[in-house]
Steps between C-alpha positions, in 0.01 A plus 500: 500500500189295429593191696160342556431452128844350446464258792152379399602466133808294591297276732249433221777416254662266754164330558443435130855368453453219753501170309169317505653205687592732791148638547311317774176329403195654663174307488283812503353611169583858410795556733725571201260769373475651849880527506494679164232740621699573817830552316359741246288683759820562692675610180225752413503639854880529498505681165224742604675559833838566338363691201176670614485728196470210257136449404343171612416394144868537404599285799245242383640497143859465624385233746344298218828534311691382807257209535561403136876523559478266801292248306749504212788450747330185625525346152873460569463344846475125556150397601348843437287626211320802360153517653239747374295441815797614708502823299128545568568452872787749472262752340249446780781554749601823328142629521471396865831663583398822328175502698685436827773757435346786704473284814836330439671835449377626838629184668836515318540869589439417866753217489770697323452827693500323837844358420651843439 
C-alpha cells in the first residue's frame, strides 16, 4: 500500500479546505508561498517514494493537476480564492521535491527499515 502519498495528499486537501477566517495572520511576506512550496515538495517526494517507476515529468504533470484541483476547491471555501501565484509556488515545490527525491528516499528508507 502506498501510504505516504495518501497521507500527504489528504493533508494538503485539509489545508486548502480551512476557511480563510481560521488561518492565522502572519506578518512575513511570502510565508504562504513557502507553505505551498513545502507542501508540494513533500507531495512530489511521497509520490516518487511510493511509485519509483513513474517518471519525474509524469509526477510533475499530475502534481500540476493536483495543484489546479486544490485551487478550484478553494473557490468553494469561505475566505479562500483561486490564486495563480499559489500554483506557481506549487510548481516550484514540485520541481524542488523532484530534485530532493534521491536524498529524501535514502532518509525515508532508513526511517522505515529501522522500524521493522
